[in-house]
C-alpha positions in Angstrom: 31.2 133.6 57.7 34.9 134.1 58.0 37.0 135.1 55.0 40.7 134.5 55.1 41.8 132.2 58.0 44.6 133.6 59.9 47.1 131.2 61.6 46.3 130.4 65.2 48.4 130.8 68.3 49.9 127.7 69.9 50.0 128.8 73.6 52.9 126.4 74.4 55.1 128.2 71.8 53.7 131.7 72.0 54.3 132.4 75.7 57.6 133.4 77.0 58.6 132.7 80.6 61.0 134.5 82.9 61.3 135.1 86.6 61.4 138.5 88.2 60.2 138.4 91.9 60.3 141.5 93.9 62.5 140.0 96.5 65.1 137.2 96.9 62.5 134.5 97.6 62.0 133.0 94.1 58.8 131.1 93.4 58.0 129.6 90.0 54.4 130.9 89.8 53.4 131.9 86.3 51.4 134.9 85.3 49.9 134.6 81.8 48.7 137.2 79.4 49.4 137.5 75.7 53.1 137.0 74.9 54.9 137.3 78.2 54.6 135.8 81.6 56.6 137.2 84.5 56.7 134.9 87.4 54.6 135.9 90.4 56.6 136.0 93.7 56.0 136.9 97.3 56.0 140.6 98.0 57.6 141.9 101.2 56.0 145.4 100.6 52.3 144.8 100.9 51.3 148.2 102.3 47.9 149.3 101.1 49.0 152.8 100.6 48.1 156.0 102.4 45.1 157.2 100.3 41.5 157.1 101.2 40.5 154.2 98.8 41.3 151.2 101.0 39.2 148.1 100.6 39.3 144.9 102.5 40.2 142.2 99.9 39.9 138.5 100.8 40.3 135.2 98.9 36.8 134.0 97.7 37.9 131.1 95.7 41.4 129.4 95.5 43.2 126.4 94.0 40.9 126.3 90.9 42.1 124.1 88.1 43.2 127.0 86.0 43.3 130.8 86.1 40.3 133.1 86.1 40.9 135.6 83.3 37.6 137.6 83.1 34.4 138.3 85.1 31.2 139.9 84.0 27.7 140.1 85.5 24.7 142.5 85.6 24.6 142.1 89.4 26.2 140.4 92.4 23.5 137.7 92.0 24.3 136.9 88.4 28.1 136.9 88.0 30.1 134.9 85.4 33.9 134.0 85.6 35.8 132.3 82.8 39.4 131.2 82.2 41.3 127.9 82.0 44.6 126.3 81.8 46.8 126.4 78.6 48.5 123.7 76.7 49.6 122.9 73.2 45.9 122.2 72.2 44.6 125.4 73.7 43.9 124.0 77.2 40.6 123.5 78.9 38.0 126.2 79.7 36.6 127.0 83.2 33.2 128.6 83.5 31.8 129.6 86.9 28.6 131.3 87.8 27.5 132.8 91.0 23.8 133.4 92.1 25.0 135.7 94.9 24.9 132.8 97.4 27.4 130.3 96.0 29.6 129.6 93.0 28.6 126.9 90.5 30.6 125.3 87.7 29.0 125.3 84.3 29.6 122.8 81.6 32.2 124.2 79.1 32.3 121.0 77.1 35.7 120.6 75.3 36.1 124.4 74.8 39.7 125.7 75.2 40.8 128.4 77.6 38.5 131.4 77.5 40.1 134.9 77.8 37.1 137.2 78.1 33.3 137.2 79.0 30.7 139.8 78.3 26.9 139.8 78.4 23.8 141.8 77.5 21.6 139.9 79.9 21.6 136.6 81.8 20.4 134.8 78.6 22.8 136.6 76.3 26.4 136.1 77.5 29.4 135.7 75.2 32.8 134.3 75.9 35.9 134.1 73.6 39.3 132.4 73.7 41.8 130.1 72.2 41.5 128.6 68.7 39.0 131.3 67.7 36.5 130.0 70.1 33.3 131.9 70.7 30.6 130.5 73.1 27.2 131.9 73.7 25.1 131.3 76.9 21.3 131.4 76.3 20.3 131.2 80.0 20.4 127.4 80.1 23.6 126.2 78.4 26.7 127.2 76.5 27.0 126.6 72.8 29.7 127.2 70.2 29.2 129.8 67.6 31.4 129.0 64.6 34.1 131.4 63.4 35.9 129.1 60.9 39.2 130.4 62.3 42.0 129.2 64.6 43.5 132.3 66.2 43.1 133.6 69.7 40.3 135.9 70.5 41.2 138.0 73.5 38.2 140.3 74.0 34.4 140.7 73.3 31.9 143.5 73.8 28.6 144.4 72.3 26.0 147.3 72.2 23.0 145.0 71.5 22.1 141.5 70.3 22.8 142.4 66.7 26.0 144.4 67.2 28.9 142.8 68.9 32.7 143.0 68.5 35.4 140.3 69.1 39.2 141.1 68.7 42.4 139.1 68.8 45.2 137.8 66.7 48.1 135.5 66.6 50.9 135.9 69.0 53.5 133.8 67.2 53.1 134.5 63.5 53.2 137.5 61.3 49.5 137.9 60.7 47.1 140.8 60.6 45.2 141.6 63.8 41.7 140.2 64.1 38.4 142.2 64.3 35.1 140.3 64.0 31.7 141.9 64.0 28.4 140.1 64.8 25.3 141.3 62.9 22.8 139.0 64.7 23.3 136.0 62.5 27.1 135.6 62.0 30.6 136.9 62.7 32.2 138.8 59.8 35.8 140.1 59.7 36.6 143.8 59.5 39.8 145.2 58.2 42.0 147.2 60.7 42.7 150.8 59.9 45.3 151.5 57.3 48.7 152.0 59.0 48.1 149.7 62.0 50.3 146.6 61.5 51.1 145.8 65.0 49.3 142.4 64.7 47.4 141.9 67.9 44.3 143.4 69.6 43.5 142.5 73.2 40.1 144.1 74.2 37.2 146.1 73.0 34.7 148.3 74.9 32.2 150.9 73.9 30.0 153.6 75.4 27.5 153.0 72.6 27.2 151.4 69.2 28.8 154.4 67.6 31.5 155.0 70.2 33.7 151.8 70.4 37.4 151.5 71.5 39.8 148.7 70.7 43.3 148.4 72.3 46.3 146.2 71.5 49.9 145.7 70.9 52.3 148.7 70.6 49.9 151.0 72.3 47.3 150.8 69.6 44.0 152.5 70.2 41.2 152.3 67.6 37.9 154.1 67.6 34.7 153.3 65.8 32.3 156.3 65.3 29.5 154.3 63.7 30.9 154.7 60.2 34.7 154.5 60.3 37.3 152.6 62.3 40.3 154.9 62.8 43.6 155.0 64.7 43.7 157.4 67.7 46.9 159.1 68.9 48.3 157.1 71.8 50.7 158.3 74.4 52.1 154.7 74.8 54.0 152.3 72.7 53.7 149.5 75.2 50.9 146.9 74.9 47.4 147.9 76.1 45.5 144.9 77.3 42.2 146.1 78.8 39.9 149.1 78.1 36.7 150.2 79.9 35.0 153.5 80.6 32.4 155.4 82.6 30.8 156.7 79.5 31.4 158.8 76.4 34.7 160.7 76.6 35.8 159.1 79.9 37.7 155.9 79.1 40.5 154.0 80.8 43.1 151.6 79.3 45.9 149.7 81.1 48.7 147.4 80.2 52.5 147.3 80.2 55.0 144.5 81.0 57.8 145.3 83.4 56.4 148.8 83.9 52.7 149.8 84.5 50.9 151.7 81.8 47.6 153.5 82.5 45.9 155.9 80.1 42.8 158.1 80.5 40.7 159.6 77.7 39.3 163.0 78.7 38.5 166.1 76.8 38.9 164.2 73.5 42.6 163.1 74.1 44.4 160.2 75.7 46.9 161.0 78.4 49.3 158.9 80.5 48.3 158.4 84.1 51.4 158.3 86.3 50.8 157.5 90.0 53.2 156.3 92.7 50.7 153.5 93.5 51.3 151.9 90.1 54.3 149.5 90.8 53.5 146.5 88.6 52.5 145.8 85.0 48.7 146.2 84.8 46.2 143.6 83.4 42.7 144.4 84.4 40.6 147.6 84.8 37.0 148.2 85.9 34.9 151.3 86.2 31.3 152.4 85.6 29.4 155.7 85.6 30.1 157.7 88.8 32.3 154.9 90.1 36.0 154.5 91.2 38.5 152.9 88.9 39.9 149.5 90.1 43.0 148.1 88.4 44.8 144.7 88.8 48.1 143.3 87.7 51.1 141.1 88.2 51.8 139.5 91.5 48.4 140.1 93.0 48.6 143.9 92.4 45.4 145.9 93.1 44.8 149.6 93.2 41.7 151.8 93.6 41.3 155.4 92.7 40.3 158.1 90.2 41.7 161.2 88.5 42.7 162.4 91.9 45.0 159.5 92.6 45.2 155.8 93.3 45.8 153.7 96.4 47.6 150.4 96.2 45.6 147.7 98.1 46.8 145.0 100.5 46.2 142.0 98.3 45.4 138.6 99.7 47.2 136.7 96.9 50.5 136.8 95.0 49.0 135.3 91.9 48.6 137.6 89.0 45.2 139.1 88.7 44.0 139.3 85.0 40.5 140.8 85.2 38.3 142.9 87.5 34.5 143.3 88.0 32.6 145.6 90.3 29.2 147.2 90.9 27.8 150.4 92.3 27.2 148.8 95.7 30.8 148.3 96.7 31.2 144.7 95.6 34.4 143.8 93.7 36.0 140.7 92.4 39.3 140.1 90.6 40.3 136.9 89.0 43.7 135.4 88.2 46.1 132.6 88.7 48.7 130.5 86.9 48.0 128.8 83.6 51.0 126.6 82.8 53.6 124.2 84.2 56.0 123.7 85.9 53.6 124.3 88.8 50.1 122.8 88.5 47.8 125.4 87.0 45.7 127.1 89.7 43.3 130.0 89.9 41.8 132.4 92.3 39.1 135.0 92.8 39.7 137.7 95.4 36.8 139.9 96.4 35.3 142.7 98.4 31.8 142.8 99.8 29.0 140.3 99.1 30.8 138.2 96.4 30.3 134.7 97.8 33.1 132.6 99.0 33.9 129.0 97.9 33.9 126.1 97.5 32.5 125.8 94.0 29.4 123.6 93.9 
């Protein structure tokens, strides 16, 4: 099903490490995403901000055997969380599921670390990750869907059971970015638009089958209109790692390394969102129709807001938060943690509302 096989990423080689705590108390906690991992340190300035969007975040799960990198679910009683710990062989996946009352560990087999999870229903959930891994959950168990490749897949999204997208690429070799499309029976590669040679796509999201967005390295933003995949004009040259929207024409993307990057698509054009609440590189973003925007990032960073402004939250963790999930009832969860040595890998989920607390059953 796959044409040319692109070289894969070796996480032990592809990730750079450096420490940059916000105060003098250095801690060797590692944040992980794509090609750079700033160390997560204690934060002396943990004010929640002065805006109106202040939520009471708490630790729901902690000391997991690997970071939680993504969460998805149709409701608070059907919520999936995936991640893992990295190593030279791609690490070991973690898959958790919550029925709204407790968290349960699901069998991931020998799958490597998973970077993203997305579903259409409880019995149609997809997860992607290291070594070109794609897993599918049918409501009873997870199974591997072959790709024939060995690169990292960072994101997955779909409009229906016969139209899904997976994106990724290699972080350590000069290889083209990866776009795969599921037609209901197999994953087929798609060529990136002419002129985009930045080599890495991180996430994909769509408002519909003919309104799909892909973001990646160098500020790349791609758009699928049902017939053609084209490059959009981007106001950023820094990496964009997550994209999500409220609907057609209302889309948010975040990223950055040392400096936060947030972009908003409105009135047909992308614009940079600058806000004093943004003080860290951003990793995760969640929103939905008529909902607030929740962002997460390095060193436990959390902020909530909208076009009118954002409020930094008082975070209960200093571990980097990679992905965010929410619903229309005021329930939110953000997953994160450390992936690599020297500290033992560990993960966490912080939450607001009815997201259940641990331990994992």
